[in-house]
N, C-alpha and C positions, 0 to 999 in steps of 0.2 A: 156265230162261231165263238166258242169259249177257248181262251188261250190254253187252258189245261188239256183240252181235247186235241188241239192242234200240235202241241209240242210233245214229242215222244220221249221215252225214258232215257234215251241216249243223246238227246238233242243238246246242243250248246247254244246259249243265248248271248248275243252281243248287243251293246248299246252304242249308238252313234248319234252325235248331235247333228241336227239338220235345221234348215230354215222353214220347212213346211212339210206336210204329209206327202208321201209319194202319190203321184197321180199320172194321168196320161200325158200331162205336159212335161213331167220329169220322171220318167219310168226307169230311174237309174240310181245306183248307190255310187256316189261320187267321191273322188279323192283329189287332193292337191299335190300329193307326192307319190311318184311311181313306186318308190320303195315300200311305202305303207300299203299300197294296193297289191303289190306283188306278194308281200308277206301274208296279208290277209287271205289272198287267193290260195295259199298253200295249206291253210288250216281250216277254212270254211268248207263244210260238207253240204253240197246242194241236196235239197230234199230232206235233210236231217236237221241242219242248224238254221237259225233265224237271226235277223238283225232287227232290233227295236229302235226306231228313230225317235229322238227326243228333241223337242224344240229348245233352242237356246233361251237364255234369259235376257238377251240383248235385243232391244227394239229394232236396231238396224239390221241385224241378221235374221230375226224372226218377227216380221212386221205385225202379224195377227196376234193380239194379246191372248186369244183362246188357245194358242199353240205354245206359248212360252213356258218352259220348264214342264212340259206335258209329254206324255207318251202319245205319239201320233200314229205311227204305222208299224206293222211287223212285216218284214219282207224276206223272201227267199231270192237269192241271186245266182247267176252263173259265174262262179269264181274263176273259171278258166278263160273267161272272155273279158279282156280289159282293152277298151277302145276310147277314142276321143269322145268326150261328153257330147259335143255338138253333133255327133252322129246318131245320138239316141234321143235327145230332148227337143222340145219344140223350139223352132228357130227364134221366135220373138222372145220367148222366156229366157233362152240362152243369152240373147243380146242384152236384155235388161239386167241379167245376173252379172254379166261382165262389165256393165257400166258402173254398178255399185261395188262389185268385188272383183276387180281385174286380176287375171292370172290365178284364180282359184278354181278348184273343181274341174281341172282339165281332163281328168281320166275317170272312167266309170265302168262299173259292171252292170249289165242289164238286169233289171228285176224280172223274175219269171213268175212269181206269185206275190200277192200283196193283200193285206187287210188293214183297215183303218180302225183304230180304237174308238169305241163309243164314248162320247163325253170327254175324251182326252184326259184321262186320269193324271193326277199330279205325280211327277217323277220322284219328288221328295218324299212321297208317301209310299210309293210302290217299289222303289229301288233306291233307297236313300244312300246306301254305301257305295253303290255303283255310280250314282249321279254325282256324288262328291268328287269322284276321280276326274270328272270333266275339267275341274279347275286346275288340275296338275298340268303344267306345261309339257311334260313328257308324253302325255296321252292326247294332246290336242290333235283333232282331225282323225284320230284312230278309233276303230271299233273296239270297245272295252268289254271284256268278258263280264257277264252279269254274275255277281257273287251274292251268296248268302253269308251273313256274318253272325256268329254266336255272340249275343250281347248279354251283359250281366249288369245287375244293379243290386244295391243293398236295400233290404227291407228294414225299416227302422221303426222304433217305438219310443214311448216316453222314457227318458233316462232314469235310472235308479239314483240313489243318493250320491254314490261315489262318482259315477260318470257325470251326473248332473253338475257336480262342482267344477268340472273341467269343460264340459260341453252341454250346456243346459237345453239345447234345442232337441236333441234326439240321441239315441244309441242304437246299434245294430240289434236285430232280433237274433238270439242265440239259441240253437237247439241243443239240449243237454242230455237227452236220453235216446236210446234206439227207438223207443215208441214214438217220440216226437218226430224223429227223422222219417219213420215209416208213414206217419200221418201226413207229413209235409209232402212226401213224394207220391202218395197214392190217393189221398182223400179228396173229395170235392171241396171247392172253395168255402162253403159255409162252415166246414169243420176246421178250417185252418186257423181261425181266430184264436183257438186255445193254445197255439204254438207261438203267438206273437206278443206274449206278455213280457214284462220287464224281467231281466235277469236279476236274481236275488243279490242284494248288496253284500251279504255275508260271504258270497263266493267270489267277489271281485278282489283283485289285487292291483297295486300300482307301483311304479318305480320312478324315481326322478329322471328327468330328461337327460339322455346321454349315458344312463347307467347300463352296465353290461348285464346286470341281473334283471330278469323279467319274471313275472309270475304268470303261470297259465291260468286262464279263467275257466277252462273246461278240461277235465282229465283227458289225457291222450289215450285213445282206444287201444293202441298197440303197446305203448310203454306201460300203461297202468292197468290194462285189462278190463277197463270199464269206461263208461261214458260214451259220448257220440261226437 
């Protein structure tokens, strides 16, 4: 089963840290606080939404190294059923869990469908922005909505003479014409190298630090009616 085929267009994905993949010994999504369980029960849509369980990075909480900081299972739960965890899980597994983590995971929602990820992919590679939120104390123990983030970076090139005097390592690539912008946005990668050359020194300007006067390096397309 491929995740993209399982998840529908209106599905919401949540990530929740767990100690091991879901199994017949622990067929439940468990919570330590009733308020967290109750709130999640009001927003989760059975048959539409899914929870991805992620192994912690702590060897005490996630004993198997193959599961640490890895995507382990994707589960569908019955959000309207919140019961004592020991009503759902294997008795011996529950006893051992309470020996090492007393008073945790007392409430659970039963898992109604479950899949295990092949090869347990790294959470830091598959859902980096969401995984980072696990370290926030306000999200501890809670299912976290999986998010996609727009990330940006500067493409740099060798500096020209004026920029090199201040920052010899590199300078940003600057597009100066509508044609270059069009190539950058539409052309295949092999053709982009023509847009990444150094900006001509003659067109650069500089101002002393703290000066209120600055010089534009590129004509403003609206004010000047040209440039890009």
